[in-house]
C-alpha positions in Angstrom: -0.2 0.0 -0.2 1.2 3.2 -1.0 2.3 5.8 1.8 0.0 8.6 2.3 2.2 11.7 1.1 -0.1 14.1 3.5 -0.3 15.3 6.9 3.8 16.3 6.8 3.3 19.6 8.9 5.1 17.6 11.8 8.2 16.9 10.1 8.3 20.0 7.3 8.8 23.3 8.2 6.7 26.1 6.5 8.7 27.6 3.5 7.7 30.3 1.2 9.6 30.9 -2.1 12.8 32.7 -1.5 12.5 36.4 -1.8 15.2 38.6 -3.4 17.1 40.7 -1.5 15.6 43.8 -0.3 18.1 46.0 -2.1 17.8 44.2 -5.4 14.1 44.3 -5.6 13.9 47.9 -4.5 15.7 48.4 -8.1 13.1 47.2 -10.3 9.2 46.3 -10.2 9.5 42.7 -11.0 7.7 40.3 -8.2 9.8 40.0 -5.3 9.8 36.4 -4.7 10.8 33.4 -6.8 8.8 30.5 -7.6 8.8 26.9 -6.0 10.7 24.4 -7.8 8.4 21.6 -8.4 10.0 19.7 -5.4 9.3 22.6 -3.0 5.8 22.8 -3.9 5.2 19.2 -3.4 6.7 19.2 -0.3 4.8 22.3 1.0 1.6 20.9 -0.1 2.3 17.6 1.8 1.8 19.6 5.0 -1.8 19.9 4.7 -3.7 17.8 7.3 -6.6 17.1 5.0 -8.7 18.3 7.9 -12.3 17.2 8.1 -13.4 20.9 8.0 -11.4 22.7 5.7 -11.2 26.4 7.3 -9.2 27.6 4.4 -11.9 26.8 2.0 -14.4 28.0 4.2 -12.7 31.4 4.5 -11.9 31.6 1.0 -14.6 33.8 -0.6 -14.6 31.6 -3.8 -14.8 28.4 -1.4 -12.0 27.2 -3.5 -10.9 23.3 -3.3 -7.9 23.9 -1.5 -7.1 20.7 0.4 -7.9 18.7 -2.7 -5.6 20.4 -5.0 -2.7 20.5 -2.5 -2.9 16.7 -2.2 -2.9 16.5 -6.1 0.3 18.5 -5.9 1.8 16.3 -3.4 1.1 13.4 -5.4 2.7 15.1 -8.6 -0.7 15.4 -10.4 -0.4 19.0 -11.2 -2.5 19.2 -13.9 -5.6 17.8 -12.1 -4.5 20.3 -9.2 -4.9 23.1 -12.3 -8.2 21.7 -13.3 -9.8 21.7 -9.7 -8.2 24.9 -9.0 -9.9 26.3 -12.4 -13.3 25.2 -11.7 -14.0 27.6 -8.8 -11.6 30.9 -10.1 -11.0 32.5 -13.3 -7.8 34.1 -12.2 -6.5 31.3 -9.8 -2.6 32.8 -10.5 -3.7 36.2 -9.9 -5.3 35.5 -6.7 -2.2 33.5 -5.5 -0.5 36.7 -6.3 -2.4 39.4 -4.5 -4.8 37.6 -2.0 -4.3 38.4 1.4 -3.9 34.8 2.7 -2.8 35.8 6.0 -6.2 37.2 6.5 -7.9 34.5 4.7 -7.2 30.7 3.8 -3.7 30.4 5.7 -5.2 32.7 8.6 -7.3 29.9 8.9 -5.5 27.3 8.5 -6.0 24.5 11.0 -2.2 23.7 11.3 -1.6 27.2 11.9 -4.0 26.9 15.1 -1.7 23.8 16.1 1.3 26.0 16.1 3.0 24.3 13.2 2.5 27.5 10.7 0.2 27.6 8.0 0.4 25.9 4.5 1.6 28.0 1.9 -1.6 28.0 0.0 -1.2 31.2 -1.9 2.1 30.3 -3.3 1.4 26.8 -4.4 -1.8 28.2 -6.0 0.5 30.7 -7.9 2.8 27.7 -8.8 0.3 25.6 -10.1 -1.3 27.9 -12.5 2.1 29.5 -13.7 2.9 25.9 -14.7 -0.3 25.3 -16.3 0.3 28.2 -18.4 4.0 27.2 -19.4 2.8 23.8 -20.3 -0.3 24.9 -22.4 -2.9 23.2 -19.9 -4.8 26.5 -20.1 -6.8 25.9 -23.1 -9.1 28.4 -25.0 -12.2 29.3 -23.7 -15.1 26.8 -25.0 -17.8 28.9 -26.3 -21.5 28.0 -26.0 -23.9 27.7 -28.9 -25.0 31.1 -29.8 -28.1 32.3 -27.9 -28.6 35.6 -30.0 -28.5 37.8 -26.8 -25.8 40.1 -25.8 -25.0 41.4 -22.5 -23.1 44.9 -21.8 -20.7 44.9 -19.0 -19.6 48.1 -17.7 -16.1 47.9 -16.0 -13.2 45.9 -17.1 -12.0 44.7 -13.6 -12.1 41.1 -12.1 -15.5 40.9 -11.6 -16.4 42.2 -15.0 -14.2 39.8 -16.8 -15.2 37.1 -14.5 -19.0 37.6 -15.7 -17.7 38.0 -19.2 -16.0 34.7 -19.4 -19.0 32.7 -17.8 -21.4 34.2 -20.1 -19.2 33.7 -23.1 -19.0 29.9 -22.2 -22.9 30.2 -21.8 -23.2 31.3 -25.9 -24.1 35.0 -25.2 -22.3 37.7 -27.0 -20.5 39.9 -24.6 -19.3 43.6 -24.8 -17.2 44.8 -22.1 -16.6 49.0 -21.8 -13.9 50.4 -19.5 -12.5 54.0 -19.4 -9.3 53.3 -19.5 -7.1 52.2 -22.7 -6.5 48.6 -21.2 -8.7 46.2 -19.4 -8.0 44.7 -16.1 -9.1 47.9 -13.7 -7.1 48.1 -10.6 -5.2 44.7 -11.7 -3.6 46.5 -14.3 -3.6 50.2 -13.2 -3.8 49.8 -9.2 -1.5 47.2 -8.1 2.2 47.4 -9.1 4.1 45.0 -11.0 6.2 43.6 -8.0 2.9 42.1 -6.6 1.3 41.3 -10.0 3.7 41.5 -13.0 1.3 42.8 -15.9 2.1 40.2 -18.4 0.1 37.9 -15.9 -3.1 40.2 -16.4 -2.5 40.3 -20.3 -2.7 37.0 -20.7 -6.1 36.7 -19.3 -7.3 39.2 -21.3 -5.8 38.1 -24.3 -7.6 34.6 -23.7 -11.1 36.4 -23.3 -10.7 38.5 -26.3 -9.8 35.5 -28.4 -13.0 33.8 -27.1 -14.9 37.0 -29.0 -15.7 39.0 -26.1 -15.8 42.7 -27.6 -13.4 45.1 -25.4 -14.4 49.0 -25.9 -11.6 50.8 -24.1 -11.4 54.3 -23.5 -15.2 54.2 -23.2 -17.2 56.3 -20.4 -20.6 55.7 -19.8 -22.2 59.3 -19.8 -20.0 60.5 -22.4 -19.9 58.3 -25.1 -23.0 56.3 -24.4 -25.9 56.8 -21.6 -26.9 53.7 -19.6 -30.2 53.9 -21.4 -28.2 53.5 -24.6 -26.7 50.6 -23.6 -30.0 49.0 -22.0 -31.4 49.5 -25.7 -28.5 47.8 -27.3 -28.1 44.8 -24.9 -30.5 42.3 -23.7 -28.8 42.9 -20.2 -26.5 45.3 -18.7 -24.1 44.7 -15.9 -22.3 47.4 -13.7 -19.1 46.3 -12.4 -17.2 49.7 -12.1 -15.6 49.4 -8.8 -15.0 52.4 -6.6 -12.7 55.1 -7.9 -13.4 58.1 -5.8 -10.4 59.0 -3.2 -11.9 59.5 0.1 -11.4 63.0 1.1 -9.2 64.3 4.1 -10.2 67.5 5.6 -7.1 69.1 6.8 -5.6 72.5 6.7 -3.5 73.1 3.4 -4.9 70.1 1.5 -5.3 71.6 -1.8 -1.2 72.5 -1.9 0.6 71.1 -5.0 2.3 67.8 -4.0 -0.5 66.0 -2.3 -1.9 63.6 -4.6 -4.4 60.7 -4.3 -3.0 57.1 -4.1 -4.7 55.9 -7.3 -3.4 58.6 -9.6 0.1 58.0 -8.2 -0.1 54.3 -8.9 -1.8 54.6 -12.2 1.0 56.9 -13.4 3.6 54.2 -12.4 2.1 51.4 -13.8 1.7 53.4 -17.0 5.2 53.8 -17.0 5.8 50.3 -16.6 3.7 49.8 -20.1 6.2 52.1 -21.5 3.7 54.8 -21.9 4.5 58.5 -22.2 3.0 60.1 -18.8 3.5 63.8 -18.6 2.7 63.9 -14.8 5.4 61.6 -14.3 8.1 63.0 -16.6 7.2 66.5 -14.9 8.0 65.2 -11.2 4.4 65.6 -10.0 3.7 61.8 -9.8 7.1 60.6 -9.4 8.9 60.0 -6.0 12.5 60.2 -7.3 14.8 62.2 -4.9 12.0 63.2 -2.6 10.9 63.0 1.1 7.9 61.1 0.7 4.8 60.6 3.1 2.0 58.3 2.4 -0.9 58.5 4.7 -3.0 55.4 5.2 -2.7 52.0 6.5 -4.3 49.5 3.8 -2.9 47.6 1.2 -3.1 50.6 -1.2 -0.7 52.4 1.1 1.5 49.7 1.0 1.9 49.5 -2.9 2.3 53.3 -2.5 5.5 53.3 -0.2 6.9 50.3 -2.0 6.8 52.4 -5.3 8.1 55.0 -4.0 11.1 53.2 -2.8 11.7 52.1 -6.2 11.3 55.4 -7.9 14.2 56.2 -5.9 12.6 58.4 -3.1 15.2 59.8 -0.6 12.8 58.9 2.0 9.7 57.1 2.6 7.3 57.4 5.8 3.8 55.8 6.3 1.6 57.6 8.5 -1.1 55.6 10.3 -3.3 56.6 13.1 -3.7 53.3 14.9 -0.5 50.8 15.9 0.6 47.7 13.8 -1.8 45.5 15.1 -4.8 47.3 14.4 -3.8 48.1 10.7 -6.0 46.9 7.9 -3.6 46.2 5.6 -1.5 42.5 5.2 1.3 42.3 7.6 3.3 40.5 5.1 3.3 43.8 3.0 4.5 45.7 5.8 7.2 43.4 6.6 8.3 43.8 2.7 7.9 47.3 3.2 10.0 47.7 6.2 12.8 45.5 4.4 13.0 47.6 1.6 13.4 50.8 3.7 9.8 52.3 4.4 9.4 53.5 8.0 6.2 53.3 9.5 4.9 56.2 11.9 2.5 54.5 14.0 -0.5 56.0 15.7 0.0 59.5 14.2 -2.1 61.4 11.7 -2.0 64.4 9.5 -3.1 67.8 11.3 -1.9 70.0 8.6 0.1 70.6 5.6 2.2 73.8 4.4 4.7 75.2 1.9 5.3 78.1 0.0 4.5 77.1 -3.8 3.8 73.2 -2.9 3.6 71.3 0.2 7.2 71.0 2.2 5.9 69.8 5.4 3.2 67.9 7.3 2.3 68.6 11.0 1.6 65.2 12.7 -0.6 64.8 15.3 0.3 61.9 17.8 -2.3 59.6 18.3 -3.6 56.9 21.2 -5.9 54.2 20.9 -9.3 54.9 23.1 -12.4 52.8 23.4 -13.6 50.5 20.9 -15.4 52.0 18.0 -18.6 50.6 16.3 -16.9 47.8 14.4 -14.8 46.8 18.1 -11.5 48.4 17.0 -10.1 50.7 19.4 -10.6 54.3 18.1 -7.7 56.5 17.6 -7.9 60.1 19.6 -5.6 62.6 19.6 -2.5 63.0 22.1 -1.6 66.2 22.0 1.4 65.9 23.9 3.3 64.6 20.9 2.6 66.4 18.0 5.4 66.9 15.5 6.5 68.1 12.0 8.2 65.8 9.0 9.5 67.4 5.9 7.8 66.0 2.6 8.3 66.8 -0.9 5.3 64.4 -1.9 2.5 63.5 -0.2 0.1 60.8 -0.9 -3.5 59.8 0.6 -4.4 56.3 0.7 -7.4 57.0 2.6 -9.5 54.3 0.8 -12.3 54.9 -2.2 -15.8 55.7 -2.2 -18.4 55.2 -5.1 -18.9 57.8 -7.6 -22.0 59.3 -8.4 -23.1 57.1 -11.1 -26.8 58.2 -11.4 -25.3 61.6 -12.5 -22.0 60.2 -14.5 -24.3 57.6 -16.2 -27.2 59.9 -17.1 -29.4 57.5 -15.3 -31.3 59.8 -12.3 -33.5 56.8 -11.8 -31.0 54.3 -10.8 -31.3 53.6 -6.8 -27.9 54.2 -4.8 -27.8 54.0 -0.6 -26.6 56.8 1.3 -23.1 55.8 0.8 -23.4 55.9 -3.1 -23.2 52.2 -3.5 -25.8 50.9 -6.0 -28.5 49.2 -4.4 -29.6 45.6 -5.6 -32.0 42.9 -4.9 -29.3 40.6 -2.9 -31.2 37.6 -4.2 -30.6 38.3 -8.0 -28.3 41.3 -7.9 -30.4 43.4 -10.1 -30.9 46.9 -9.6 -34.3 48.6 -9.8 -34.0 48.8 -13.3 -35.0 45.9 -15.2 -31.9 43.9 -16.9 -29.7 46.0 -14.9 -27.7 44.2 -12.5 -24.7 45.3 -10.3 -21.8 43.6 -8.6 -18.4 44.1 -6.6 -17.0 47.1 -5.0 -19.9 49.4 -6.5 -22.6 47.4 -4.7 -20.4 46.0 -1.3 -18.0 49.2 -0.9 -13.8 48.9 -1.1 -13.3 45.3 -0.9 -11.0 42.6 -2.0 -10.1 41.1 -5.7 -11.3 37.6 -4.5 -14.6 39.2 -3.7 -15.5 40.8 -7.1 -14.3 37.5 -8.6 -16.8 35.8 -6.4 -19.5 38.2 -7.3 -18.9 37.9 -11.0 -19.1 34.2 -10.6 -22.5 34.4 -8.7 -24.5 36.8 -10.9 -23.7 35.0 -14.2 -26.6 32.5 -13.2 -28.7 35.4 -12.5 -28.3 36.8 -15.6 -28.7 33.9 -17.3 -32.0 33.1 -15.8 -33.4 36.7 -16.5 -32.1 36.2 -20.2 -34.0 32.9 -20.4 -37.2 34.2 -19.0 -36.9 37.1 -21.6 -36.5 34.9 -24.5 -39.4 32.8 -23.5 -41.6 36.0 -23.5 -40.3 37.0 -26.6 -40.9 33.5 -28.5 -44.2 33.9 -27.0 -45.0 37.4 -28.3 -44.0 36.2 -31.6 
């Protein structure tokens, strides 16, 4: 009887793929970690305990079959592992790179609770699908029999692209409209290459394009067509725009030049990575080279900004966050990577004002302390007036989160219902808005969230759109 290759967590130590030295990785935008060698991937996968209740899967928004494809990897059955991984996710190698596994699957790994360190799920997931691409196992999308109906998707990010793929498999004509010149949304322009190299995203988009999905780039709903125009053109419409409006900060001096939103800064950097001409970068407005940089915020976007500034050759990079390290929302792994690369974190601090002559030169910082828990249960920060101080800054990047744009006004659709936060109001059993045949998913419904949740929403809404279109087709046939 063959020996079981699993449950090696006692005899095998946790080992992530080796990271390049900080001084080397700070010189470019390549991903910082090497990929597992086949033996190392199998070795780490074999640490899985194959527990009866797989909390890793439970806490994965996609409910990936994690223990099953770990076993297949440990047994060397890698193509089967890929096929199983691909059943629940349209972008497994992307999730393997950018999901906060320390808060999701790995953070809830049973052997982590036993003191043996979690299985390196994300790194194995990345290894499986990267290998599948190299080996030619990622096959073209198999398009279903034509149904004679079309769907217009507003937003070419992970949620919209996921729905586009599944609807194309079902035989629908699919058109994706996006305001940017490349598809991918935040995958393309919001996440730096050192976390997600852009060819990884572009090959996914090419696969969708090859299936017959029509992409309309540089297309703004409200400028190039109204929402009603798209409703007239298509049998159903999906809104998957995400949330892009930078959250405001009401602080004296906020209007000074040199204070920029995080997404503007990251988009400029990613465009440079594509080889585009970016005037705001060339002028220095969105370039950290030689500057004292202060980033305000403690989420993953703030981590992307500080690490980008390091790579652009900033003189110094400081991150202000109003809570302490234990209470920050961003990934602890990203904080560790940033510290290795030379970022200084200034915990329990927040901006109280900015000043400068022609542009920002200084940030006046309020020292904070943690008071009573707020409505979410986290201890609320409050001002500690005894510790205020000032930092020099040539560039200040605000990474305080994102809010919904005013889509009813933007889309010329005043009858589209939104919540008091500006997110789109939907029937959560069908994901349909108050407008017949118009659905919505992702951050524009749930607020700023994770890529993996957008993929989950895109997967789920496909069935609702299909059901609605089938009902519509039956009515049309009867009328004929």
